[in-house]
N, C-alpha and C positions, 0 to 999 in steps of 0.2 A: 301168417299168424294174426289172430285178432284177440285183443285183450278186452273182454266185455265188461268185467266188473271186479271189484275187490273180492278177495277170497272169502272173507267173512265181514258181515255188516251187523252192527249193533245200532239200534235206533230206539228213541223214546226217552222218558224222563230218568230212567236209571241205566241208560246205555253204558255210561262210563264204569259204574260199579260192576255191571254184568260182564264187561270186557276184561276185567283185571285177571281172572284166572288164565285166560288164553294168552294175554300179554306176558304173564310171567313164564309161560311155557315157551314163548317165542324169543324172549330177550332176558339177559342177565345184567346188561350194562347199556341202557338206552341213553340217548341224548335227546332232550326236549328242545325243540326248535320253536322259537316264538319271535315276536317283534314289538308290538306297541305296549306302552305303559298302561293303556286301558285294560289290557287282558292279563297284566302281570299277576294279579291276585289269583286268577283262574289257573294260570300256569303253575303258580306256587302250590296251589291245592293239588294239582295233578302230580307235581313232583313229590309232595309229601305222601300222597297215596301210594306212589311207586316205591318210595323209601320204606313205607310200612309193609310192603311186599318183600322186603329184604333185597331189593335191587340196588345196584350200584349206579346211581343216576347223576348225569351231568346236564347242564343247560347251556344254551347259546342263543343269542338274539341277533336277527338281521338288523343291519344299519340302514339299508336302502330297500329297494324292491327285490324281485327275483333276478339278481344280476351276478355276473361272473365274479366280481370282487367279493361279494358276500359268500358266494358258493365256495370259492377257493379258501377263504378264511375259515369257514365252518368245517370243511373237509379236513383241514389241518388240526382243528380242535378234536374232531373225532378220531383221527389217526393217533394223536398224542395221548388220548384217553382210552384207546382200544374200545370205543363203543361198538356195540354189535347190532344196533338198530337206531333208526331215526323216528322219533315221535313228533310229528309236525302239528302244532296246535296254534291255530290262527285263522286268518283270512286266506284268500286265494293265493297271494304272493308267497306267504309262508308255506302253504301246502305244496305249491309248485316247486319251491326251493327244496323242501324236504324230499319230495319224490325224485328230483333230479340228483341230489346229493347221494341218496340211498342207492340209486341205481349205479352211479359212477363208482361207488365203493363196494358194490355187490353185497349190500346188507339190506334187510327188509325195512319197509316204511310203513308206519302206522299213521293215518291221518285222523285229526281230531278237529273238525271245523268248529270255530267259535262264533260263526255267523252263518247266515244262509245267502251270502252275497254272490257265491259262485257254486259250480259243481266240481271244483278242483279237487275236493276230497275223494272223488270217485275215479277220475280219469287217468289214463296212461299218457299224459301230455303235460309238458311244462312250457309256459310262455316265458321267454327270456327278455329282460329289459336292461337298459343302461342304468347306472346308479341314479340318474336323474329322471327315470321313469319313461324313457323313450323305448317303444317296442323295437326289438331286434328280430326275433324269430320265434316260432314254436318248435318244440323238440318232441317227437314221438318217442315214448319210453317202451321198454320191453314188456312191462306189465303194470297193471293197476296196483294200488297199495295192497299190502298183505291183509291189513285190517282197517276198516273204516268205523269210527265211533261217532255217531251223529246223535249226541245227547241234547235233548230239548232244553234241559236246564241250562246248559252252556249257551245255546242259541238265544235263549230269552234275555241274556245279559247284553246282547249286541244292540247298538243304536238302531232305531227303526230305519234310518237311512240305508243301512246295509241290506235290509230286507227289500226295500224298494229297488235297490240296485240289482239284487238277485232276481227279482221278478222281471225286470227289463231284459237281463241277460238270458233268462230261461225262455222268455217269449220269443227271442230271436231264433231259438231252435226250429220252430215251425217256419217262420218266414224265410229263413235261409235254406234249410234243408229241403223244403217242399219245392223250391224253385231250382236248386242245383241237382236234385236227385230224382225228380218226379218221373223221368223217362228211363231210369235205370231199372232193368228187368232182373231184380235180385230181391227175393222174398224178404230177407232180413232187413234190407234197406227200406223197402216198402213198409214193413212192420214198424221200423223206427220212425218213419215219417208219420205214420198214423198215431203212434204214441205221442209224438210232438204236437199233433193236432189236439188230442185230448188234454195234453199239458197246457197248451194255450187256452183252451176253453176253460179249464179249471182256474187258471190264473185270472182270466177276465172276470169270472164269477166271484172268486174268493180273495183276489189280491187286495182290493180296497178294504174288505172286511178284516183281513188279517193285519193290514197295516195300521188300521185305526182301532182294532179291538184289543181285548185282554188275551193273555196267554192261556189262562186256566179255562178248561172246559169250552174251548173255542176250536171246533173242528176246522174252521176256515184257516186259522193260524197254523195248526198242525199240518193240514193238507198243503198249504202254500210253502212252508219252509222245506217240507220234504220234497215237494215238486221242484223247488230251486236247487236243493242240495243233493238230491238222489235221482229223481226221475230224469232231470236234464242230463245227468251223467250217463243214465242208462241209454238214452237216445244215441249219444255218441258212441257208447260201447257196442250196441247192437248194429248201428249203421256203419260204424268204422269210418275210414277216410272217405268213403263214397258219400256219407252224410255230412256234407261240408258246410263250413262257414262260407259266407258270401260278402255282400257289400257292407253290411252292418259292422262286421268285425274288421273288414278292410279299412273302412273309414275310421273306425276306432283306432286302429294301429297308426293311421296317418295323423290323427288329431294328437296322439301322444307325442309326436315329434316336436310340437310346439310347447316350449317350457313356459308354464304359468305359475304365478305365486301360490295359488290355491290348487291342491291336488283333488282330482275327482276320482270316484270309484270306477272300476271297469264297467259295470253294468250301466252306470249313469251315461257314460260315453257311448256305449253300444246302443242305448236307447235312442240317442240322437241319430246315430248311424242307421238305425232301423227305419226311422221316418224318411231319411234321405234315400234308403234303398227302395222303399215303396214308390217314392216319387220318380226314381230312375226307372222302375218297372212300368210305370204309367207313361213316361216320356219315350222310353226306348223299346218297350215290348208291348205297348198298347194294352196294358192291364187295366181293364175297366173297373175292377174292384179295388184297385190300390187306394183311390181317394177315400172310399168308405172305410178301408182298413186304417188309414191314417186318422180319420176322425174318431174311430173306435179307440185306437191306441192313445190318441191325444187326451181323451177324457180320462182314461185310467192314469196316464202319466201325470196329469195335473193333480189328480186325487192323491198320487204318491209323492208329490212335491219333486218330481224328476225334472231335470232340464230338458227342454224341447228344442233348443237351438245351440249352435256352436258358441254364439255370443254369450249364452247363459253358462257356458263352460269357462268363461273368462277369457275368450279369444275373439278379437275383432279380425275377421277374415279379410277385411279391406285395408289392412295396414301391414307393414313389415313383410310384404310378399307372402303372407300366411296362406292365402287362397291357393296360390300356385304351388307352394310347399305341400299342402294337404293333398292337392290333385296329383302331383307328381308321385308322392309316396303311395297313394291309393292305387295308382295305375302302374306301379313298377312291375318288373317281369314276373316276380314270384308272388304277386299279390292274390289274395282270395277273390278279388273283384273279377278275376278272369274265370272263375267257376260259374259265373252267370251264363245263361244259355243265349246271350246276345253280346255284341261287341260294345265295350265301353272304353272311351279314351279320356284324357285329362280335360279336354274341352267340355265333355259331358258333365264331369264332376264340377268344373268351374261354374257351368251354367246352373246346375240344379242347386248348388250351394249358394250361389249369388242370389237366386230367386228366393230361396228359403230364408236366408238371413235378412233380405229386404222385405220379407213378408208379402212378396208378390204371390206366394203360394198361400192360399187361405186354408187355415185349419179350424 
C-alpha cells in the first residue's frame, strides 16, 4: 500500500474559509492541537471559526516536540472529551504529533500548516523525538491526512526563518532521492525524482526572492511556500519508501542527539547535513559535480541566513566527544546513511566533519 497524498487539499489565500463546509461534514467535536505562543492568536481564530460552525471544539498544546510524553497526554485529553478528529495547526512537530495521535485513536486528522518549514502537513509519516528534541525514529502511518489546509494568509504570519528552513529541507529531496533511487527501475520512483529536480531548480531560482520579498503579488513567494509545503510532500508520496532520505537527514538525526541551549529548526540542521552529504559523495563516490553543487548551495544558504557548519548550530564538534557521538549515531544499524550506494563508516563521518569544521574544505 502507498499513501500518496491527503484526500483533499485546499490552498491559497482563502483556503481555510473554503475548507470549513467539508470540515463540518467530517467532524462534530474536533480537538485543535498546537504549540507555540507565537501562533496562539491564529489558533484562537481557528477555534472561533469552528465554534461559529456549531462544532464542539476543544484545544490542547504540546509542551515539547513530537514525543511520547506529549502524545500520551493529548490522547488522554481526546478520550476524555470524546473528540472525533484532530486538527493539527502549527509547524512540523505539531503536524507530526497530530497525525500520529489521530492514527493511534483511529480518528481523522486535518493538518493546517502555519509555516512552510516542512512538508509534514502532507505526508503519511511522523518523526518521533525525546522531550529534549533528540531524534528517536520515524514512523510510517497508514494514511496521509484526511484534509490539508494550506492557507497562504496563515503562512504569511510565520517568521522568515521558517521559510529558509523549509527551503533547505525541500532542496534535500533532490540530493537525497537522486542518489538513493537513481538505479531503481520503477516508473513512479523515477517520476518522483524528476519532480524533485524541478523542485530544486525552482527553489534555486525563487528561494532568495521569496525570502527577501513581499507576500502580495509575489509569484516567487507563492511558488516557494507551496514547493516546500506541498510539492516536497508529493515527491515522498509518489516515490514512497524507495524515494529515501540519505546522509543529510541521517546527519540531522545525529546532530539532534547533542543538547544545545538554542534550538534549531529541522531544515536548518538538514541544510548542514546536505553540504556534508555532498562532500561525502565527492570523497567516497568520486562525484565530480559535488563541489560545484556545494558552491551553488552555499550562495543560497548565505542569502537565506542559514547555518552552514555544525559550529553555527551551537555545537563544537571537537569537545565533549561530540564528533564521535555524531559519527556513531549517523552510522548506527538502522540509519538512513546506509541507503547511499557506497559504504560509509564512522571514520568517514569523522573525517569529513573534521575537515569541514576546520574549513579545510573551501566553500
